N, C-alpha and C positions, 0 to 999 in steps of 0.2 A: 294534508295529503292530496286533497282535491286541487289545491292551487298548483302543486307540482305536476299533477296530471294534466292540467291546462297549459302549463308553460312548456313542458318537454316537447309536445308535438310541433310547437311553433319553431323550435330550433332544428327539427329534422332536415328541412331543405338546406339550411346553412351547413350542417354537418355533412350531408351528402356532397354538396359542392366542394367543401374543404377536402374531402377524401378524393374526389375526382381530380381536383387540382394537384393534390399531393401525388397521385398515381401518374398523372401526365408528366410532372416534373421529375419523377423518379426514373423515367426512361432515358437511356443513354442516347447520345447524339446519333449513333448508328441506328437506333430503333425509331427515331423520329422520321416522319415522311418528309420528302422534299417536294415542294410545289414549284420548282423551277424558278422562273423569273418573278413569280408572285410569292415566293417563300417568305420573304421578310414581311410583306403586307399581310399575308394570311396569318402568320404566327403572332405578329403584334396586334392584329385585330382580335385574335383569339384571346390574347391577354386582356384587352379592353372589355370584350364581351363577358369573359369569365368572371372578372372582378366586378363588373357591373351587376351581373346576376348575384354574385356573392353579397355585394352591398345591399341589394334589394332583399335578399333572404335574411340578412341581419336586421334590416328595417322591419321586416315582418315579425321577427322574433322579439325585438326590443319593445318595451312599453312606451306609449305616447309618441310613436313615430319619431324617434330621436335620430334625425338625419345626420347630425355631426358625429354621433357615436357610431352609426352604421358605416359612415365613410372611414372613420378612424380604424375600426376593426378590420375593414377590408384592406386598408393600406398596411396595417400591422401584419396581417396574415400574409400579404404579398411580400413583405420584407423577410418574414421567417421562411417563406417558400424559396426566395432567392438564396438565402443562407443554406437551406437544405440542398439546393442545386450544386453548391460548391463541393458536395461530397459525392456527386454522381459523375461517373467517368464520362469525359467528353463534354460536360456541361460547365458553365461558369455563371456566377451571379452577376447581374447587371443592375446597377442603381437606376439606369434609365428605364428599365422595365417597371420598377416600383414607382419612381417619381413622375414618369410620363404616362406610360400606357395603362398600367393598373390603376393609378390615381385618376387619370382622366376617365377611364371606363366606369369607375365607381361614381365619380362626380356627375358625369353625364346621365347615367342611369338614375341616380337619385334626383337630379334636377328634373328630368322628364317625369318621374313619378310625382314629384312635388307639384309641377306645373299641371299635370292631369288631375291630381287630387284637388288642388285649389280651384281649378276650372270647374270641375264637377261640383265642388262644394258651393261655389258661387251660383252655379246654374240651379241647384236645388233650393237655394235660398230665395230665388225670385218668385 
């Protein structure tokens, strides 16, 4: 029982982010803000940032800092979210969101984390 109580709180950030992503992707196209000439950039950046944070939250929850699994879970959730959007009026799934923006967001966030972690690890070994 104690092991479960130690594991569950580590997953809370990932669950919160998954709910937030689901709620944003549940909004119809009419409910989404329009950022004018920057609309594409803002929305695709939000994809990258959101899935980067999700990948980091998975990394926190997984044992032994499993970077590959954190990345895979983020990309798989992205794919299910795009499928979910196919049921939302005015929205459509886009493979490019999964394969480019969400994937890159997760990879970049995990790379930065790895780089900082390894750098700090090497610094403390000196």
